[in-house]
C-alpha positions in Angstrom: 29.6 -25.3 21.0 26.0 -24.3 20.4 24.9 -20.9 19.2 21.4 -19.5 19.6 20.0 -16.4 18.0 16.7 -15.0 19.3 15.2 -12.3 17.2 11.8 -11.1 18.2 9.8 -8.3 16.6 6.1 -7.6 16.7 4.2 -7.6 13.4 0.7 -6.3 13.8 -2.1 -7.7 11.7 -3.9 -4.4 11.6 -3.1 -0.7 11.8 -3.9 -0.6 15.5 -2.0 1.8 17.7 1.2 0.6 19.4 1.1 3.3 22.0 -0.2 6.9 22.3 2.0 8.3 19.5 3.3 5.5 17.2 1.7 3.4 14.6 3.2 0.7 12.5 3.3 1.4 8.8 4.1 -1.0 6.0 7.6 0.5 5.7 8.2 -0.1 9.4 7.3 -3.7 9.0 9.5 -4.1 6.0 12.5 -2.6 7.8 11.9 -4.9 10.8 11.7 -8.0 8.6 14.8 -6.9 6.7 16.7 -6.3 9.9 15.7 -9.8 11.1 16.8 -11.4 7.9 20.2 -9.8 8.2 20.6 -11.1 11.8 19.6 -14.6 10.7 21.9 -14.7 7.7 24.8 -13.5 9.9 24.0 -16.2 12.4 23.9 -18.9 9.7 27.2 -17.6 8.3 28.9 -17.7 11.7 27.5 -21.2 12.4 29.0 -22.5 9.1 32.4 -20.9 9.7 32.9 -22.4 13.1 
């Protein structure tokens, strides 16, 4: 049985506006990356336990 994990999140290379109200900050990017690492580590653990 194959398992696939797709984790997609935008990381802007400048402080350009995302929309009319929001703008990425360094903290936002760090949280997104941290969340993605949790998802990937969980996927790896689940893959190894099968």
